[in-house]
C-alpha positions in Angstrom: 110.7 72.1 -44.1 113.2 75.1 -44.1 110.6 77.4 -42.4 110.1 74.8 -39.7 113.8 74.5 -39.0 114.2 78.2 -38.9 111.3 78.5 -36.4 112.8 75.8 -34.2 116.3 77.3 -34.3 114.9 80.7 -33.5 113.4 79.6 -30.3 116.0 77.2 -29.0 118.3 80.1 -28.2 118.0 82.6 -25.4 118.3 86.2 -26.6 121.0 88.2 -25.1 119.8 91.7 -25.1 116.6 93.8 -24.9 114.7 94.6 -28.1 112.0 97.1 -28.9 109.2 96.8 -31.4 109.9 98.1 -34.9 107.4 101.0 -35.2 108.1 101.6 -38.9 107.3 97.9 -39.7 104.2 98.1 -37.6 103.1 101.2 -39.6 103.7 99.4 -42.9 101.7 96.4 -41.7 98.9 98.7 -40.7 98.9 100.4 -44.1 99.0 97.1 -45.9 96.2 95.5 -43.9 93.9 98.6 -44.4 94.5 98.6 -48.1 93.3 95.0 -48.4 90.6 95.0 -45.7 87.2 94.0 -47.1 85.4 92.8 -43.9 86.0 94.6 -40.6 87.4 98.0 -39.8 90.7 99.5 -38.6 90.8 100.8 -35.0 93.6 102.3 -32.9 94.1 101.3 -29.3 95.8 103.4 -26.6 98.3 101.1 -25.2 101.4 101.9 -23.1 101.5 105.6 -24.3 101.2 104.8 -28.0 98.6 104.0 -30.7 98.4 100.4 -31.6 96.7 99.1 -34.8 93.9 96.5 -34.6 91.1 95.2 -36.7 87.6 95.1 -35.4 85.2 92.7 -37.1 81.6 93.0 -35.7 79.6 89.8 -35.2 77.1 89.0 -37.9 74.4 88.2 -35.4 72.6 90.6 -33.1 73.1 90.6 -30.2 76.7 89.3 -30.4 77.6 86.2 -28.5 80.5 88.0 -27.0 84.0 89.4 -27.9 87.2 87.7 -28.9 90.7 89.2 -28.8 92.9 87.6 -31.4 96.7 87.5 -30.9 98.9 86.5 -33.9 102.3 84.8 -33.9 105.9 86.0 -34.4 106.4 88.8 -36.9 102.9 88.8 -38.2 100.0 91.2 -38.4 96.3 91.3 -37.3 95.0 89.8 -40.6 97.6 87.1 -41.1 96.5 84.4 -43.6 97.3 81.5 -41.3 95.0 81.0 -38.3 94.2 84.6 -37.6 92.3 85.5 -40.8 90.2 82.4 -40.7 89.3 83.0 -37.0 88.7 86.7 -37.5 86.1 86.1 -40.2 84.8 82.7 -39.1 84.1 83.6 -35.5 82.4 86.8 -36.6 80.2 84.8 -38.9 79.3 82.6 -35.9 78.2 85.6 -33.8 81.5 86.8 -32.1 82.8 90.3 -32.4 86.6 89.9 -32.9 89.4 92.4 -32.2 92.7 91.3 -33.8 95.6 93.3 -32.3 99.0 94.2 -33.8 101.6 92.6 -31.5 105.3 93.8 -31.3 107.4 93.0 -34.3 111.0 93.5 -35.3 112.6 94.5 -38.7 112.3 92.0 -41.4 116.1 91.3 -41.4 116.2 90.8 -37.6 117.2 87.4 -36.2 114.1 85.6 -35.0 115.8 84.9 -31.7 115.4 88.6 -30.9 111.7 88.3 -30.5 111.6 86.9 -27.0 112.4 90.2 -25.2 109.4 91.8 -26.9 107.0 89.6 -24.9 106.6 92.2 -22.0 105.7 94.8 -24.6 102.6 92.8 -25.4 101.0 93.4 -21.9 99.6 96.9 -22.5 98.2 95.9 -25.9 96.4 92.9 -24.6 95.0 94.8 -21.6 93.8 97.6 -23.9 92.2 95.1 -26.3 90.3 93.4 -23.5 89.1 96.7 -22.0 88.1 97.9 -25.5 85.7 95.0 -26.0 84.4 95.4 -22.4 83.7 99.1 -23.2 81.6 97.9 -26.2 79.5 96.0 -23.6 80.5 92.6 -24.9 80.2 89.6 -22.6 81.9 87.1 -22.3 85.3 88.3 -23.6 87.8 85.6 -24.5 91.4 85.8 -25.7 92.5 83.5 -28.6 96.3 83.3 -29.3 98.5 81.5 -31.8 102.1 80.4 -31.6 104.4 83.0 -29.9 101.2 84.9 -29.2 100.3 82.2 -26.7 103.5 83.0 -24.7 102.5 86.7 -24.8 99.0 85.9 -23.6 100.1 83.5 -20.8 102.7 86.0 -19.5 100.2 88.9 -19.6 97.5 86.9 -17.7 100.0 85.8 -15.1 100.9 89.4 -14.6 97.3 90.7 -14.6 95.2 88.0 -12.9 92.3 90.4 -12.4 92.0 91.3 -16.1 88.2 90.9 -16.9 88.6 87.9 -19.2 86.4 84.8 -19.2 88.6 82.3 -21.1 91.8 81.7 -23.0 92.4 79.6 -26.2 96.0 78.6 -26.8 96.7 77.4 -30.4 100.1 75.8 -31.0 101.8 76.8 -27.7 105.6 76.4 -27.9 107.6 75.3 -24.9 111.1 76.7 -25.4 114.4 76.5 -23.7 115.0 79.2 -21.0 113.0 80.8 -18.3 109.4 82.1 -18.5 107.9 83.3 -20.7 110.0 81.3 -23.2 109.0 78.3 -21.1 105.3 79.1 -20.4 104.7 76.1 -18.0 105.4 77.9 -14.6 103.1 80.8 -15.7 100.5 78.5 -17.1 100.2 76.8 -13.8 99.2 80.0 -12.2 96.2 80.6 -14.4 92.7 79.7 -13.1 90.4 80.8 -15.9 88.9 78.3 -18.5 91.6 77.3 -21.0 91.4 75.4 -24.3 94.9 74.1 -25.3 94.6 73.3 -29.0 97.3 71.8 -31.3 97.7 69.7 -34.4 99.0 66.1 -34.7 101.6 67.4 -37.2 102.6 70.4 -35.2 106.2 71.2 -34.3 107.9 68.9 -31.7 108.2 71.7 -29.2 104.4 72.1 -29.3 103.1 68.5 -29.8 105.9 66.9 -27.8 105.3 69.1 -24.8 101.5 68.7 -24.7 101.6 66.3 -21.7 103.9 68.7 -19.8 101.4 71.6 -20.4 98.5 69.4 -19.2 100.4 68.3 -16.0 101.4 71.9 -15.2 97.8 73.1 -15.4 96.5 70.3 -13.3 99.3 70.8 -10.8 98.1 74.4 -10.5 94.6 73.1 -9.7 92.8 74.5 -12.7 89.8 72.3 -13.3 88.6 74.4 -16.3 91.3 73.2 -18.7 90.7 71.2 -21.9 93.4 69.9 -24.3 92.4 69.0 -27.9 94.6 67.6 -30.7 93.3 68.1 -34.3 94.3 65.2 -36.4 96.3 66.1 -39.5 96.8 69.7 -38.6 100.2 71.4 -38.8 101.2 74.5 -36.8 99.3 76.8 -39.2 96.2 74.5 -39.6 96.6 74.9 -43.4 93.7 73.1 -45.2 91.9 72.6 -41.8 90.8 76.1 -41.2 87.1 75.2 -41.0 87.8 72.6 -38.4 89.9 75.1 -36.5 87.1 77.7 -36.4 84.5 75.1 -35.6 86.5 73.7 -32.6 87.2 77.1 -31.2 83.7 78.3 -31.7 82.3 75.2 -29.9 84.5 75.9 -26.9 83.6 79.6 -26.8 79.9 78.7 -26.8 80.6 76.3 -23.9 82.2 79.1 -21.9 79.3 81.4 -22.7 76.7 78.8 -21.5 78.7 78.1 -18.4 78.9 81.7 -17.5 75.1 82.1 -18.1 74.5 79.4 -15.5 76.4 81.2 -12.8 
């Protein structure tokens, strides 16, 4: 309950000044993840003039079904236990090569409200990740984002409409007070690629309670390739329902792959 309140309070405020990612904390995350990595391999992406840590997990089938870029939430790392780790391994088991990317973070003692200005720093990382999977001859390539990562993904795709991406999965998308990208609806309405909007029936109010507004924004923008799914009993982190999360995402990815094959 305390963590939920902190999360809510963090995003109901508009930050006052610009922030930059904490490079030392990113380095510590990279070291920690590499020390515990059993499946997958560490890779480094060239993004915005700097090296960015990521975890590549090859598909267990040959040839792969395609590639998936995974985008974690606020202050996390590319193998975070909630949502990201289950998807990283589960999708690879089902035939998808996954690339989970380190997104910008702040120091551990920073106020959570300081994270919003970091969203533009995510653009070069996401572009680099998509291009990396394309360079590996993977097709289709789909972006799967969780929590604050969805705001980063939506903002990036609105800024780069020609990014060679075939679909977008949004998991637990927060609609927050303030202008875009805190409030993703105006940017979401500009996206035309296939979108799966996934959330839990026990998610935070600013996710579950704004589901209808997200749906209306997308339809108002004319996107006919949008689907919204609520998973009964799931909280913001899908704890205890990881298998259902992976199965739902995989089924939608397969639909995108089949539809692209028909074109």
